GUZABA-620738 format. One line per 4 residues: number of its first residue (from 1); their letters; for each residue x, y, z of C-alpha. Coordinates in nm, 3 decimals. Layout:
N
NUM = a = X/Y/Z | ... $
***
This chain:
258
1 = xxxx = 0.250/-1.839/3.653 | 0.213/-1.463/3.595 | -0.035/-1.282/3.369 | 0.211/-1.249/3.081 $
5 = xxxx = 0.274/-1.624/3.091 | -0.100/-1.699/3.101 | -0.167/-1.476/2.802 | 0.067/-1.670/2.574 $
9 = xxxx = -0.015/-2.021/2.695 | -0.254/-2.073/2.402 | 0.051/-2.124/2.179 | 0.183/-2.426/2.376 $
13 = xxxx = 0.189/-2.760/2.192 | 0.396/-3.073/2.148 | 0.578/-2.907/1.859 | 0.761/-2.573/1.873 $
17 = xxxx = 0.531/-2.284/1.797 | 0.812/-2.046/1.893 | 1.156/-2.034/1.734 | 1.422/-1.819/1.897 $
21 = xxxx = 1.667/-1.707/1.627 | 2.013/-1.593/1.739 | 2.271/-1.476/1.480 | 2.631/-1.486/1.602 $
25 = xxxx = 2.982/-1.422/1.479 | 3.285/-1.488/1.701 | 3.080/-1.508/2.022 | 3.213/-1.834/2.172 $
29 = xxxx = 3.226/-1.691/2.525 | 2.866/-1.566/2.521 | 2.687/-1.869/2.378 | 2.643/-2.105/2.671 $
33 = xxxx = 2.512/-1.854/2.923 | 2.264/-1.700/2.678 | 2.126/-2.041/2.575 | 2.078/-2.139/2.940 $
37 = xxxx = 1.898/-1.809/3.007 | 1.662/-1.863/2.713 | 1.585/-2.218/2.830 | 1.523/-2.100/3.187 $
41 = xxxx = 1.272/-1.844/3.059 | 1.077/-2.066/2.816 | 1.096/-2.421/2.952 | 0.769/-2.521/3.109 $
45 = xxxx = 0.595/-2.221/2.955 | 0.617/-2.269/2.580 | 0.707/-2.535/2.324 | 1.013/-2.378/2.159 $
49 = xxxx = 1.334/-2.431/1.970 | 1.652/-2.222/1.955 | 1.826/-2.173/1.622 | 2.179/-2.034/1.628 $
53 = xxxx = 2.330/-1.919/1.301 | 2.708/-1.901/1.302 | 2.786/-1.634/1.044 | 3.134/-1.743/0.940 $
57 = xxxx = 3.301/-1.728/1.282 | 3.677/-1.777/1.300 | 3.695/-1.846/1.674 | 3.555/-2.145/1.865 $
61 = xxxx = 3.188/-2.058/1.810 | 3.123/-2.354/1.578 | 3.279/-2.608/1.814 | 3.095/-2.462/2.113 $
65 = xxxx = 2.761/-2.489/1.936 | 2.832/-2.851/1.838 | 2.911/-2.930/2.201 | 2.596/-2.762/2.333 $
69 = xxxx = 2.370/-2.932/2.079 | 2.447/-3.256/2.259 | 2.338/-3.103/2.590 | 2.043/-2.880/2.497 $
73 = xxxx = 1.764/-3.066/2.310 | 1.599/-2.743/2.194 | 1.916/-2.619/2.020 | 1.972/-2.636/1.645 $
77 = xxxx = 2.270/-2.474/1.473 | 2.341/-2.366/1.117 | 2.666/-2.229/0.981 | 2.755/-1.989/0.702 $
81 = xxxx = 3.089/-2.094/0.552 | 3.174/-1.726/0.503 | 3.029/-1.424/0.680 | 2.722/-1.288/0.500 $
85 = xxxx = 2.603/-1.038/0.761 | 2.350/-1.033/1.042 | 2.045/-0.995/0.819 | 2.142/-1.297/0.610 $
89 = xxxx = 2.193/-1.497/0.929 | 1.844/-1.403/1.051 | 1.697/-1.501/0.713 | 1.866/-1.842/0.737 $
93 = xxxx = 1.723/-1.890/1.085 | 1.368/-1.788/0.993 | 1.361/-2.002/0.679 | 1.463/-2.309/0.880 $
97 = xxxx = 1.233/-2.238/1.176 | 0.961/-2.489/1.259 | 0.779/-2.236/1.475 | 0.527/-1.994/1.329 $
101 = xxxx = 0.627/-1.727/1.582 | 0.982/-1.591/1.563 | 1.178/-1.433/1.846 | 1.511/-1.272/1.761 $
105 = xxxx = 1.778/-1.142/1.993 | 2.144/-1.052/1.958 | 2.402/-1.314/2.045 | 2.623/-1.086/2.255 $
109 = xxxx = 2.410/-1.122/2.568 | 2.306/-0.757/2.587 | 1.939/-0.838/2.525 | 1.774/-0.984/2.836 $
113 = xxxx = 1.591/-1.315/2.761 | 1.349/-1.239/3.047 | 1.192/-0.977/2.820 | 1.089/-1.248/2.572 $
117 = xxxx = 0.780/-1.327/2.780 | 0.673/-0.961/2.783 | 0.704/-0.931/2.405 | 0.523/-1.261/2.346 $
121 = xxxx = 0.243/-1.143/2.570 | 0.196/-0.825/2.364 | 0.210/-1.033/2.047 | -0.063/-1.271/2.168 $
125 = xxxx = -0.294/-0.978/2.249 | -0.276/-0.830/1.899 | -0.594/-0.850/1.687 | -0.394/-0.981/1.392 $
129 = xxxx = -0.070/-1.117/1.543 | 0.042/-1.256/1.208 | 0.067/-0.894/1.086 | 0.238/-0.736/1.386 $
133 = xxxx = 0.598/-0.665/1.483 | 0.677/-0.632/1.853 | 1.014/-0.460/1.898 | 1.211/-0.380/2.209 $
137 = xxxx = 1.301/-0.027/2.312 | 1.629/-0.012/2.506 | 1.535/0.278/2.731 | 1.863/0.270/2.922 $
141 = xxxx = 2.143/0.176/2.684 | 2.445/0.012/2.845 | 2.684/0.118/2.570 | 2.964/0.369/2.532 $
145 = xxxx = 2.875/0.736/2.501 | 2.991/0.741/2.136 | 2.777/0.440/2.048 | 2.472/0.588/2.220 $
149 = xxxx = 2.524/0.921/2.043 | 2.566/0.761/1.701 | 2.255/0.548/1.755 | 2.052/0.854/1.859 $
153 = xxxx = 2.177/1.047/1.555 | 2.097/0.761/1.315 | 1.751/0.711/1.467 | 1.675/1.083/1.430 $
157 = xxxx = 1.769/1.076/1.061 | 1.568/0.760/1.004 | 1.255/0.896/1.172 | 1.279/1.217/0.972 $
161 = xxxx = 1.324/1.047/0.635 | 1.104/0.741/0.679 | 0.839/0.904/0.893 | 0.821/0.624/1.150 $
165 = xxxx = 0.782/0.690/1.523 | 0.973/0.387/1.652 | 1.235/0.504/1.905 | 1.477/0.212/1.870 $
169 = xxxx = 1.476/0.011/1.546 | 1.823/-0.127/1.623 | 1.711/-0.343/1.915 | 1.774/-0.708/1.835 $
173 = xxxx = 1.485/-0.828/2.053 | 1.180/-0.869/1.829 | 0.874/-1.094/1.794 | 0.694/-1.145/1.463 $
177 = xxxx = 0.532/-1.411/1.247 | 0.739/-1.625/1.014 | 0.483/-1.578/0.737 | 0.509/-1.198/0.745 $
181 = xxxx = 0.889/-1.196/0.753 | 0.912/-1.421/0.448 | 0.717/-1.158/0.252 | 0.986/-0.897/0.316 $
185 = xxxx = 1.251/-0.814/0.053 | 1.595/-0.935/0.159 | 1.888/-0.694/0.163 | 2.190/-0.623/0.381 $
189 = xxxx = 2.096/-0.462/0.715 | 1.726/-0.527/0.653 | 1.685/-0.631/1.019 | 1.729/-0.264/1.117 $
193 = xxxx = 1.439/-0.158/0.894 | 1.181/-0.416/0.993 | 0.939/-0.147/1.124 | 0.939/0.022/0.782 $
197 = xxxx = 0.903/-0.314/0.607 | 0.617/-0.410/0.839 | 0.445/-0.081/0.755 | 0.491/-0.150/0.384 $
201 = xxxx = 0.340/-0.495/0.442 | 0.035/-0.330/0.597 | 0.114/-0.450/0.946 | 0.137/-0.287/1.286 $
205 = xxxx = 0.450/-0.207/1.490 | 0.444/-0.203/1.871 | 0.742/-0.079/2.072 | 0.793/-0.224/2.422 $
209 = xxxx = 1.050/-0.103/2.681 | 1.309/-0.370/2.754 | 1.621/-0.417/2.963 | 1.968/-0.370/2.814 $
213 = xxxx = 2.284/-0.518/2.959 | 2.655/-0.449/2.929 | 2.853/-0.675/2.700 | 3.046/-0.925/2.914 $
217 = xxxx = 3.276/-1.067/2.647 | 3.377/-1.020/2.284 | 3.364/-0.705/2.076 | 3.109/-0.525/1.863 $
221 = xxxx = 3.123/-0.634/1.499 | 3.047/-0.286/1.359 | 3.248/0.031/1.383 | 3.059/0.347/1.474 $
225 = xxxx = 3.130/0.536/1.152 | 3.066/0.228/0.937 | 2.728/0.186/1.106 | 2.638/0.551/1.043 $
229 = xxxx = 2.738/0.547/0.676 | 2.571/0.213/0.609 | 2.258/0.331/0.788 | 2.222/0.643/0.573 $
233 = xxxx = 2.271/0.443/0.252 | 2.017/0.184/0.368 | 1.761/0.453/0.455 | 1.779/0.587/0.099 $
237 = xxxx = 1.725/0.235/-0.029 | 1.422/0.180/0.194 | 1.271/0.515/0.082 | 1.304/0.395/-0.277 $
241 = xxxx = 1.148/0.061/-0.183 | 0.849/0.221/-0.009 | 0.785/0.449/-0.307 | 0.751/0.143/-0.527 $
245 = xxxx = 0.421/0.076/-0.354 | 0.279/-0.140/-0.079 | 0.205/-0.508/-0.114 | -0.155/-0.571/-0.228 $
249 = xxxx = -0.410/-0.711/0.017 | -0.575/-0.991/-0.178 | -0.937/-1.086/-0.103 | -1.136/-1.379/-0.237 $
253 = xxxx = -1.445/-1.265/-0.431 | -1.657/-1.525/-0.251 | -1.580/-1.351/0.082 | -1.784/-1.053/-0.040 $
257 = xx = -2.084/-1.278/-0.097 | -2.101/-1.398/0.264 $
***
């Protein structure tokens, strides 16, 4: 057992302290391998569950998840009757999680489950882990040149307008507390602005380099220009949200008497 594994062992219990949330849409060919990878990483290390949210798939994703639920005891699946978007799928997963610690990753297999242990280790070392967001930084993107350029452009605009220093807010691999996430306002594409929402909450954001893999099957669900336009609109919305003020930090009066 390595040092990262030792540092998170305090969360082990008979019940899942960790919930891995995976939103998917039309990813039937990626599901089985990714689930097996997650289980190989966490079994014997942590008590965990895996929640897949099928966001209105029209391929065989639903049937594949039903089949795998009979084979993988840690797997739970929920389904949106119609597609509501990735952020809504993540919200569904977090709300139904039994674990107090949430791990998210994309369902296309490009995030490497081996990095989960590294992010959990950083989370466990935080002074106030319930108020921290650990987010992956895909240092070497295995995407097309156009997609890498558009992501770099969007990140530059976001950093300039929002004032955050996070290099890669679009990485699907994140670790955070369920309690903090449920305090966030819910809106479309909110998962891409979790660093800004964490800052508004009064929390801390830590970026960790992670591996990034080529997509082996399926297709991206977002066009490049759609992603750019939606991102700019969302940034303006988040600026408005932040200007409305931060959430208050409430203290009991009796605490001041101790």
